[in-house]
NUKOLSE-786951 format. One line per 10 residues: for each residue x, y, z of C-alpha. Coordinates in pm, whole numbers, padded with zeros to 5 digits. Each point is the difference from the previous one (the first is absolute). Layout:
! residues N
X:Y:Z | ...
//
This chain:
! residues 323
07574:08371:09550 | 00144:00316:00157 | -00076:00333:-00165 | -00258:00272:-00055 | -00200:-00226:-00230 | -00142:-00310:00167 | 00038:-00313:-00211 | -00161:-00320:00132 | 00239:-00285:00068 | -00191:-00233:-00235
00047:00246:-00286 | 00368:00040:00085 | 00053:-00376:-00038 | -00198:00003:-00326 | 00217:00279:-00141 | 00325:-00169:00107 | -00116:-00330:-00155 | -00080:00177:-00328 | -00376:-00033:00017 | -00228:00272:-00137
-00186:00220:00246 | -00268:00264:-00055 | 00206:00291:00134 | 00299:00066:-00228 | 00108:00293:00218 | 00069:-00240:00287 | 00213:-00216:-00227 | 00196:00304:-00114 | 00056:00122:00358 | 00116:-00342:00116
00225:-00092:-00293 | 00146:00342:-00081 | 00030:00158:00345 | -00034:-00231:00299 | 00172:-00315:-00129 | 00312:00181:-00137 | 00021:00195:00328 | -00018:-00318:00208 | 00268:-00171:-00211 | 00216:00312:00028
-00038:-00010:00378 | 00120:-00363:00002 | 00301:00083:-00219 | 00091:00319:00191 | -00030:-00151:00346 | 00197:-00313:-00085 | 00275:00181:-00194 | 00059:00268:00264 | -00004:-00256:00281 | 00253:-00234:-00163
00228:00291:-00090 | -00017:00119:00363 | 00093:-00348:00124 | 00302:-00008:-00232 | 00118:00341:00120 | -00036:-00091:00367 | 00198:-00320:-00048 | 00274:00161:-00211 | 00060:00285:00243 | -00106:-00190:00314
-00203:00308:00083 | -00359:-00047:00123 | -00099:00347:-00123 | 00128:-00045:-00356 | -00263:00013:-00273 | -00037:00015:-00378 | 00085:00371:-00006 | 00323:-00039:00197 | 00224:00011:-00310 | -00178:00298:-00150
-00181:-00208:-00264 | -00339:00147:00093 | 00150:00349:00011 | 00146:-00059:-00346 | -00343:-00086:-00136 | -00137:00317:00162 | 00284:00197:-00159 | -00092:-00131:-00346 | -00363:00093:00052 | 00094:00343:00134
00225:00066:-00300 | -00287:-00060:-00242 | -00253:00199:00200 | 00212:00294:00117 | 00259:00041:-00277 | -00181:-00123:-00312 | -00333:00103:00150 | 00085:00364:-00054 | 00055:-00055:-00372 | -00161:-00278:-00202
-00064:-00247:00278 | -00284:00204:00144 | -00202:-00078:-00314 | 00045:-00372:00058 | -00092:00033:00366 | -00319:00188:-00072 | -00116:-00160:-00325 | 00053:-00370:00083 | -00054:-00203:00312 | 00351:00065:00124
-00006:-00218:00310 | -00112:-00305:-00199 | 00225:00072:-00298 | 00328:-00160:-00096 | 00169:00342:00022 | -00019:-00004:00379 | 00108:-00364:00019 | 00301:00045:-00229 | 00112:00315:00182 | -00014:-00165:00342
00168:-00318:-00131 | 00290:00196:-00150 | 00046:00190:00326 | 00014:-00324:00199 | 00237:-00156:-00257 | 00234:00299:00023 | 00031:-00032:00377 | 00040:-00378:-00033 | 00289:00052:-00244 | 00174:00239:00240
-00047:-00237:00295 | 00132:-00299:-00198 | 00315:00191:-00100 | 00060:00104:00360 | -00061:-00356:00124 | 00300:-00124:-00202 | 00229:00232:00198 | -00137:-00069:00349 | 00041:-00302:00225 | -00222:00117:00285
-00379:-00026:-00034 | -00060:00264:00266 | 00205:00254:-00198 | -00205:-00083:-00309 | -00316:00051:00208 | 00112:00347:00107 | 00093:00095:-00357 | -00339:-00122:-00122 | -00174:00221:00255 | 00214:00297:-00106
-00084:-00056:-00368 | -00367:-00010:00096 | 00041:00330:00184 | 00167:00157:-00304 | -00289:-00101:-00225 | -00251:00140:00251 | 00197:00326:00011 | -00015:00029:-00381 | -00374:-00063:00008 | -00041:00270:00266
00190:00252:-00215 | -00219:-00078:-00300 | -00311:00031:00214 | 00109:00343:00122 | 00019:00136:-00356 | -00307:-00181:-00137 | -00362:00100:-00044 | -00241:-00083:00287 | -00213:-00217:-00231 | 00298:-00216:-00094
00106:-00032:00364 | -00350:-00116:00087 | 00010:-00270:-00271 | 00336:-00123:00126 | -00117:-00010:00362 | -00302:-00206:-00103 | 00237:-00248:-00168 | 00209:-00026:00319 | -00310:-00118:00190 | 00014:-00324:-00200
-00287:-00150:-00194 | -00098:-00357:-00082 | -00274:00123:-00233 | 00243:00159:-00245 | 00092:-00342:-00144 | -00232:-00104:-00279 | -00047:-00341:-00161 | 00252:00087:-00274 | 00268:00052:00266 | -00063:-00320:00195
00187:-00242:-00228 | 00333:00189:-00008 | -00024:00079:00373 | -00075:-00365:00083 | 00293:-00121:-00210 | 00241:00242:00166 | -00114:-00101:00351 | 00031:-00371:-00084 | 00356:00054:-00127 | 00098:00185:00317
-00160:-00270:00217 | 00178:-00282:-00186 | 00335:00176:00046 | -00074:00028:00372 | -00080:-00374:00022 | 00336:-00089:-00154 | 00172:00186:00285 | -00153:-00207:00283 | 00313:-00193:00095 | 00250:00291:-00002
-00248:00219:00190 | -00033:-00267:00270 | 00380:-00017:00025 | 00021:00379:00020 | -00215:-00003:00315 | 00295:-00156:00185 | 00230:00284:-00105 | 00203:00095:-00306 | 00309:-00186:00120 | -00195:-00324:00037
-00170:00052:-00336 | 00338:00048:-00168 | 00141:-00307:00175 | -00272:-00219:-00157 | 00061:00142:-00347 | -00243:00291:-00027 | 00122:00282:-00223 | -00117:00303:00200 | 00042:00250:-00284 | -00190:-00219:-00246
-00274:-00064:00258 | -00027:00373:00068 | -00039:00075:-00371 | -00275:-00261:-00045 | -00186:00120:00310 | 00020:00362:-00119 | -00115:-00105:-00346 | -00296:-00199:00133 | -00100:00280:00238 | 00025:00258:-00273
-00214:-00206:-00238 | -00266:-00059:00265 | -00010:00339:00173 | 00084:00205:-00309 | -00273:-00152:-00214 | -00268:00048:00268 | 00107:00361:00058 | -00006:00064:-00373 | -00350:-00143:-00048 | -00163:00092:00334
00204:00281:00147 | 00198:-00022:00325 | -00174:-00225:00254 | 00164:-00003:00341 | 00027:-00220:00308 | -00120:-00328:-00154 | 00357:-00105:-00079 | 00109:00064:00358 | -00299:-00139:00190 | -00085:-00322:-00187
00340:-00176:00037 | -00018:00052:00379 | -00357:-00127:00008 | 00103:-00307:-00201 | 00293:-00081:00231 | -00225:00029:00304 | -00280:-00214:-00143 | 00220:-00277:-00139 | 00276:00027:00263 | 00275:-00079:-00250
00293:00167:-00172 | 00013:-00250:-00289 | -00045:00197:-00321 | -00141:-00306:-00177 | -00307:00059:00219 | 00034:00375:00058 | 00004:00113:-00364 | -00321:-00181:-00113 | -00173:00079:00332 | 00097:00367:-00025
-00128:00001:-00358 | -00341:-00131:00111 | -00032:00211:00316 | 00098:00312:-00193 | -00275:-00066:-00253 | -00256:-00059:00277 | 00101:00313:00192 | -00013:00221:-00310 | -00345:-00135:-00091 | -00114:00082:00354
00146:00353:-00031 | -00177:00042:-00334 | -00333:-00094:00162 | 00062:00246:00284 | 00054:00286:-00248 | -00365:-00027:-00102 | -00219:00206:00230 | -00360:-00130:00015 | -00245:00260:-00127 | 00267:00224:-00154
00108:00036:-00362 | 00369:00066:00066 | 00278:-00242:00088 | 00263:00056:00268 | 00370:00001:-00105 | 00145:-00350:00023 | 00314:00139:00168 | -00200:00132:00293 | -00153:-00342:00064 | 00327:-00194:-00034
00166:00227:00256 | -00294:-00023:00242 | 00000:-00379:-00033 | 00376:-00053:-00022 | 00112:00216:00293 | -00186:-00203:00266 | 00154:-00317:-00144 | 00351:00141:00043 | -00081:00115:00355 | -00141:-00346:00079
00312:-00174:-00129 | 00227:00230:00202 | -00200:-00055:00319 | -00009:-00376:-00058 | 00370:-00037:-00076 | 00106:00258:00262 | 00314:00046:-00203 | 00021:00052:-00377 | 00325:-00198:-00009 | -00208:-00312:00069
-00196:00043:-00324 | 00254:-00198:-00205 | 00068:-00263:00267
//
């Protein structure tokens, strides 16, 4: 129902049930714009939240999120390469002549960037035994990608920089109906991988030594967690742009509401709460009486930061988060 064009609730139900209505414009708005955006919000919120939960458990760090291994930065690097490097030659034609932000060109570029960082992280993970060291290396790789993007921005045209900055704000409306099926399939695959890791993740909460004593292969678990996180966070970043703070805030909110550390409950609950929170953020981006929409990133930060502060004040000590 939310938007510049008011559509009566009765007509919304008629459109969703496939009945004919007098106003075809309403049907087009609902089915081609609002419904894909709502589904995208559900997929983005749930995927980022579950990936954040996996990262926090793996590194036992309450401030870890989907971008902690540089996956999000890798997607940004792929997008920046197309816009800043190719944009000065042939890519600028594609950016200006087609709907770039809803095209497969942007999605493929961001996906390749995330996959490249994932490949580097996986190779490094084979050589490291300490998760904290891997966390630091992931942050450094993210910083390197951001540095490369900054260099490209410095030598690029102002118009191209503006387009890239708009992409970094994140957008749920950039995903069209033709993108929903592949995005949904990717998110489901990442979620199913996460669900298979419930038992080893629960054992990991008691420490790596305990997990190893009960037969958990830490290196293999680390690889599967990184793979699941990369699939979930990388796909959302590729399709929607970087969306921050949801992956950090929702796992804490879920732990507080359900008062459990059992991942059999936490993963599905985080999935659902992430979808709800992102739908709420999407509604808040719509300003009544105005034609423009606020950046989704601005709303997620404004909503997510108080949640983190509330958790810290409630727990008194962040070390208690995983207890």
